[in-house]
N, C-alpha and C positions, 0 to 999 in steps of 0.2 A: 504493498499498499504506501501509494508516495505521497497521496496529501494524509494533512494534519484533519484532526476530527474539528478544530477550531474552525479551521478554513473550511471544512464540509458545512457546519452551521453555517457560516457567513455565507457560502453559495444558497445552501436552502432557503435562508432567509429573503433573499432576493428574490423569491419565486412570486408571480403575479397571483391574480384573483382564478385567472384562469389556469396555470399551472398546477396550482395549488388542487381545485377541482379535480382535475386530470389525474394528479397523481393519487387522489383520494379513490377515484373509479379504477385508476389501475391497480392500485393494493387492493381491493376490493375482488379484484378481477384476480391478480396472481396470487391470492391467500389460497383460492382453491387448491393449487399445489402442496400447501403445506396443511391444509385440512384434511386434504385426499376426500371433500365430500363435493356432490353439486350443491346448488342453492336451493335445488328441491330438497334434501336430504336434509339440512341445515334449518330450512325452512319448517322440517317436521318437528324438531327440538322445540321445547319451550326457552322463556327467556334466560330463566335460571341456569337451564343446562347450558345456552350458549355460553350466557359467562362466564360459566365454568370452565367452560371448554377454553375459552381465551384466557384465561385467569393460570390456566395450566401451564400457558406457554412464556408466561412474566419470570421465572427464574433464567430461562432460558435467553429472555431478551437481556435480563441483567447480567448473564456472566459473558456474551458476547460483547454487549456495551463496555463493561470493566476490561476486556481485554484489550479491544480497540485505543481505549484511553490509557491503557497501562502501559502500550506500545510505542504511545506519542509523548510519552512521561519520562522514559528512560532511550536516551540518546544508543547505550550500549546495547539494548535489546535490538534485536533485529526485527526489518518492518513485518506487519502482521501481515500473512498472506491473502489476497484477496477473497477468497473463500468465507472469511471471517465477517467482512461486510455483508459480503453475499448472504450469508447465514441472517445475520440480524436485519438484513430486510425481509428474508423470506418467513422468518417468526413474527415479524411486525404485523408483515402482510397476512398473515393464516389469522393473528391476535385482532386485527381490525375489520377481518371479513367476518370472525365469530361476534366479534361486539358490534359490527355495523346491521347483521340479521337478528342480533339480539334486538336492538332499537326498533327494528321490523317490526318482530316479532310481539314485542312490548306494545308500540303503536297498534298495531291491529287489534291487540286486545282489551286495548281501553278506549278506541276511540279517538285519535290523534296522530296529528301529522309530525312524522318522523323527517321529513324536511328540514322541517325549520330547528332540530336541533344537529343535523348533520350541517347547516351553515354556521349554526353555533360553535361546535366543532372546526370548522375550519377557520375561522375568526381568532379563534383561542390557538390554533396552528399558528398562525401567523405573529401572532403578539407573543407567544412562548419562543420561537427561533429569533423575532427581532429584538426581544427586550432579554429575557431572563436567560437564555441561552448562551447567547451568543458572549456574555460574560461569567458563566459559568467556569467552573473548575472541572466538573465531572457532569459537560451536557447531556451523554446516552443515559450514565446511573441516574441524575436525576431526571431524565424522563421516562425510564423503566421502573421507576421510585413511584412516581406521579402515576403512570399509567397502575401500579397496585393498588395504590388508594385509591383513586376512580373505581378500577372497578371493584375491590373490595363493597367501597361503599353501594355502589349500585346491587351488588349480591344482596349486602343485608338491608337495601331497601326493598328488593323483591317483596319479602316477608309481610310487611306492614305498611308501608311507607310508598306505594307506587309511584308518586307523580316526583319522586326523588329521583327515579331510577334515571328518564330521561337526561336530569343534567349532570350525574354523574357518569353516563355515557358519552356525553358532550366532552366533558375534559379526559376521559379514557380515549375517544377516539383522536382527539386532539392530539393527545400525547405520542398515541400511535404512530397517527399520521407524520409527525415531526421524526419521530425515529427512522419510519420507513424514508422519510424525504432525504436525513443526512445519511444512511445506509447507501442507497443509490446514490446518492454523490460521491461517496467514498467508495462506490466498486465501479 
């Protein structure tokens, strides 16, 4: 890997709304390689199952993010092979796809428009990339942690506070999209 993580964050932060939306759609599509399921199969699952499947990918996101950042910090370490950034992107896409389908399923069950929450996720992604992440010491690890918090809160909200789910999902989708953008920039 020839590019630093911070440089990849800066490039990803320069994405405009059209590029961001396109990346979101690409991640949902590419995530099928990670989930090994069709949209129909994923849509047959309930919100909680989809969220749980997305959350199961979070330790791997953290691991690959940490490896990429650790390689950046120590010049004596050999550069990370491109497969590390590629795997980060694949896992982020898989988790994003599952979280997206969880949002669609939840919206269908409760009767709201999921598009509003996808828009919120896109706005938050851009804000995270151009704000917090550009100055973060560990942007990938911070994003993985943010995903874990948001998806865990969404899972918890399914039990008794259903209308908190879409907001938490939007936050999780934003973190996942930021990781996907950074990983694809690195790769």
